[in-house]
N, C-alpha and C positions, 0 to 999 in steps of 0.2 A: 405535656409540660416540659420545660427546659430549665436548666440551671442558669442563674443570673449572677454576673460578677458583682453587681451592686449589693447583692445579698451574701455572696460568697466571701467578699473581702470586707470585713468589718473588724474594727479594733477593740471589740468587747473582750475583756479578760474574764476567764472562767473562775468563779469563786474568789474574786479579788475585790475587796472593798477599800483598798488603800488609796489615798489621794494620788492623782496623776499630775505630771508636769507636761505642759505643752511643748517644752524644749526637747523632750525625749520621745521618739516614736515608739509606739506600742510593739510593733513587729521587730524592731531592733532590740527592744527590751527583752523580747522572747529569747533571742539568741543569748543574751547575757544571763537570763535566768536559768536556762538549761546548762550553760557553761559553768556556772557557779554552784550548781546543785550537787549534793552528795552523791546522787545516783550517777551523775556523769563522771565524777572522780573515780568511782568504783570500776568503771570500764577499763581503767588502766591495768587492773589485775583480773581481767576476764578474758577468756580465750577467744581469739578469732578463729584460727584453725589449729595452730601449733601451741599446745598448752605448756605453760611453765618453762618456756625456753629462756636461756641465758643470753641469746643473741639480741643486742640492742636495736638491730635493724628490722626485726620481725614484728609484724602487726599484732597489737592487742585490740580489743573492741574500741578503746578510746581513739587510738590513731586511725582505725578504720572509719569511725564516725566523723572525725575531722576531715578526712579525705572525701568521704561521701558528701559532706556539707559543702566542700569546695566545688565538687562537680555539680552538685545540685544548684548552688548559687549561680554558676555559669549558665546552666541550662535555663534557669528561671529568668536570668537577665536577657537572654536572647528571645525567649518567649514574650517577655514584657514588651519589647520594642515592636513586635509584630501586632500584639494585642492593642497597643496604643494607636497604631495606624488604623485599626478598625474602630477606634473610639469606643471601646467596650468597657474599659476599666474605670473605676471610681477614684483611683489614685494616679498620680503623675510622676512619682519618684521611683526609679528602677531599684534603688537601694532598699526601699521599704518592701516592695514586691518580692525581691529576691531573698530578703531576710525571712519571709514566711517559710520558704522552702529550706533555707539554711537551718532555721530552728528545728523544723521537722526532721531533717537529716541528722542533726545532732542528737535528737531525742529518739530516733527510730529504734535504737537497740538498748534503751534504758532498762527494759524488762528482760533482757537476755540473761539466762541463768548461768551459774558457774559451769564451765566446760561446754558452753554453747549448745549446739544441736544434740550432742550426746547427753548433755545434762537434761534437756527436754525429754529425750527418750527414756532416761533413767527414771525421771519423775513419773512419767506416764505409766511405765511398767510397774512401778511400785503400787500406784493407785489401782491399776488394772487387776492386781492380785488380791485386793481387799474386798471380797464379796459382801461381807457383813456391813462394811462401811458404805459400799455402793447402795445397798438396799436401804440403809438408814437415811442417806442423803436424798436419793431419788433422782429425778431427771437432770438436775443441775450438776450431777456428778460428772457429766461429760466435760465440764470445765477442767477436770483433773486428769481424766484418762485421755483427753485430746489436747492437753495443755499446749499453749502456743505463746512464745515470748512476745509476739505482737500484741496480744491482749494484755499482757503484763505492762507493756509500754503505755498503752492507753489508760490502764488503771493507775499507773504512776502519775501521769501528767494531769489526770482529772481528779485524782485523790482517792485514798482507800476508804474514806468515810465522808459524810456530809458536812463535816466540820469546815469552817471557813479557813482553818489552818492547814487543811489537807490539799495536796496537789502542788504543782509547780506554778500555777497561775499564768498559763499562757493564753494568748488570744485564741478565739474559736478557730480561725483558719489554720493556725499552726498546729492545733490539736488534730483537726480533720485531715491535715496533709500527711499524717503518719498512718492513716487508716487505709490499709491495702485490701483487707477482706471484711467488708462491711456487714457482717452477720455474726450470730452467736454460735457457740460451739455445737449446739444441737442441730444447727442448720447447715453445718459445714459438710461439703461433699468429701473433703479430705481433712487432715488435721491442720487446717489453716483457717484461723478466724481472728478477728480483731477485738471482739467484745466478750468479756465474761458476763454471766447473768447478773452478777453483783453490780455491774455498771449500767444496767438498763436505763436508769434515770439519767445518767450522764450522756448516754447515747442520744436519748430524746432531746435533752437540753442543748447539746452541742450541734449535732447533725441537723436537728429540726430548725434551730435558729438560723443556720446557714442555707436553708432551703434544700438540703440534701436528702429529703424524704420525698420521693416521687411516687405517686400512686400507691402510697402506703408502704413503700419499701425504701430502705436506706441505700443510697448510692454513693459512689466515691466522689470526693472533692477533686476537681480537675488537677490541683497542684499535687495531689497524692501520686499521680502518675509520674511527675517529675522527680519526686524524692525516691520513688521505687526504681526508676531507671538509673538514677545516680548510684544507688546501692548495687544494682545488678552489674553495672559497668565496673565498679571498683572491686567487688569481691571476686568477679570472674577472672580478673587479671592479677590482682595484687597477691592473691594466695600463691600464684605461680612464682612471683618475684621472691616471696618469702622462702619458698622451697629451694630456689637457687641459692639464696643466702645461707640456708642450712645444709646445702649440698645433698638435698634429697633428690633434686632434679638437676641434670647437667645443663650448664649454660647454653650449650649449642642446641640442646633439645628445645629449650624455651625460645631461642632465636628462630629455630625452624618453625615453631608454631606461629610466630609473628610473620615469618615469610609466607606462610599459607594465607595470611591476610594481606599479602602484597606490601609488606613493610620489610624491606631488605637492604635499606641504605645505611644501616648502623649495626655495629657489633656490641652495642650496649643495651642490655635488657630494659633498663629504666627508660632510656630514650625511645625505644621501640614501643614500650607501654604508653608513654606520654603521647606519642603520635596516634596510636590507635584510640586512646581515650578521646583525643581531640576530634577524630573522625566520627566516633560514635556520638559525641555530644551534638555535632551538626545533624547527624541522622535522626536523633531523638527529637530535636526541635522540628525538623521537617515532618516526622511521623505524627507529632502532636497536632499539627495543623491539617494533615491529611485525615486524621481521625477526629477532627475537632467537633463536627456535628454529632457524632456518636458520643463523645465525651460529655458534651453539654446536654445530651439527652439521657445521661445516666447509664449508657451502654458500656460494658467493660471492654477495654482494649489492651493491647500489649505493645508498648512503644519500642520494644527491643526485638520484636519478632523477626525482623528482616536483617538483623545485625550479625547473625550466626554466632551469638554469644555461646550457644551450646557447645560449639567446638572447643572453646577454651575450658568450659566446665567439664566436658568429657575428658580432656587432657588432665585436668586436676584430679578428677575421680580416679583415673587410671594410675597416675604417677605419685599422687600426694596423700590422699585421704586414707590410704591403707598402709602408709609407712609404719614400720614396726614400733618406733618410739612413740609416735602419735597414737597408734592403736593401743599400746600398753597403758598409756595414761588415761585414755578414754575408757578402757575396761575398768580401771581403778575408779573412774567417776561413778560407776554404778554402785560400787561398794561404799563410796562416800555418801551418796544419796540414801542408800538403804540404811546406813548407820544413823544418819540424822533424822530421817523420817520415822524410823523405828523408835527413836527416842522421844520425839515430839508428839506424834499423833495418837498412839495408843492411850496415853493418859487423858487426852481430851475426849476420846471416844468412850473410855471407861467411865469418866465423870458424867458424860451424857447419859450413859446407861445406868448410872447410879451405883456403880461397883468399883470406884476408884480405890486402889490400894494406897498404903502409906507412901510407897515409892512414887506412885502416880501423883499424889498430892505434893510431894517434894519437888518433882519435876515441874509441875504446874506453877508452883510458887516462883521458881526461877524463870519460867517463861513469862510470868506476869511482870517480873522485874525487868526483863529484857525487851519484850516486844508485844505481848498481849495487851490490848488497850483496857482501860478501866471499864468495868461493867461487861466484859466479854461474855461472862457466864449467862447473861440474859439473851445473848444472840443465839440463833439456831446453829446446828452443827455445821452446815455448809459455810456459814460466815466465819466460824471459828477455824475451819480448815483453810479458808482463804488467807487468814492472818498468818498461818504457818507457811503457806506457799509464798506469801509476800516476803517473809523473813528468809526462807531458804533460797529462793531465786534472787534475792537481793544481795546474797553473799558474794564475795569474790572467790576466785579459784583457791587462793591461799587460805582465806578465812574458813572456807568449807572444809578444806583438808585438815586444818588445825582443830576445828570443831569436831569432826568425825574421829580424829585421833584421841581427843579428850574423852569422848563418849565411849571409846573402846577401852579406855583405861591406860592407854599408852602415851597420851599427850601431856603437855605442860599443865599441871593441876591449877596453876594460877591464871590460865586462859579464861577470858571473860566472853561469854556468848550472850 
């Protein structure tokens, strides 16, 4: 069996019963819905690489997502024209087709936690150290000890609950185009997966409707390769540009890197980056059609494998990610997560065990006012923990710092969490 564009490109919105207008395309509406969501706004205060910097030219997750969306839209537009020549697409408007990838790129980091990958590591470490909690939850505990922001992004766009009011209400293709790792945490060879066990029904509903279930296995939507390539291109180069702005990396060292890619006609780092991105976009489009049969057969491919992106990533790893200022703040991220999780989760667990103290009940009362849904007590422990993870990973860097400070007794007592 093979994937089919007539099934892959459909404008059905997930969990959306609102009336539609023919004048507004569903895929273009996806872009608007992500852009105007609260989750997207919070990315402005979430770390890309350099946390809590005062430099206005340094990327946060929101700016990164906007740039990824720009590159993704360009790649998708070029792919569209070649697919139209093959007469395989059910739509004839390049803007609509490109909007699917643009929306997915805007949404791909919505589940990114405070302090980025270090925040992921801090959360996983906390859960890994809770042996009694692990035993009580069972197999699904892998969602926590292998936590991946990609799965949080899928959970956000599909919704935390089965309520019609839950989720961002995107079309099925835009949701599927963010799925890079189409398996659950317990099936992951590494700590990379796109689905929490809590979203099993959503996976079946979304991926199944698009025909992305081949021989009983979930496979990637072809457009997910375009959004992934756009992300890889942007973060591999723009982290370096930020490091130059922060004087972590010498400008000449960055230019020398670009010269190693045969881009040596400019002394401007931004210009060099722009030219290399343009070259890589062309290469990704060519690679998509080289691997086209495999992609449509559900076989995983890497559209950036021959771009030598690893050279730029190795440069960043050597010169940027271990900078003292960045490292100090990231070490602090572990303390922040420990403080917040130590406050939120023991009361839930103690209540589950039937031994909640008066302090536990007090904390739970405020958690109900803040984020626990009505009737949460009837849910199993795993689901209750997911509500806490939703809340913590949805915080901005700044909000998580203030919350941890309040819980330590040193913050503003009027702070509302």
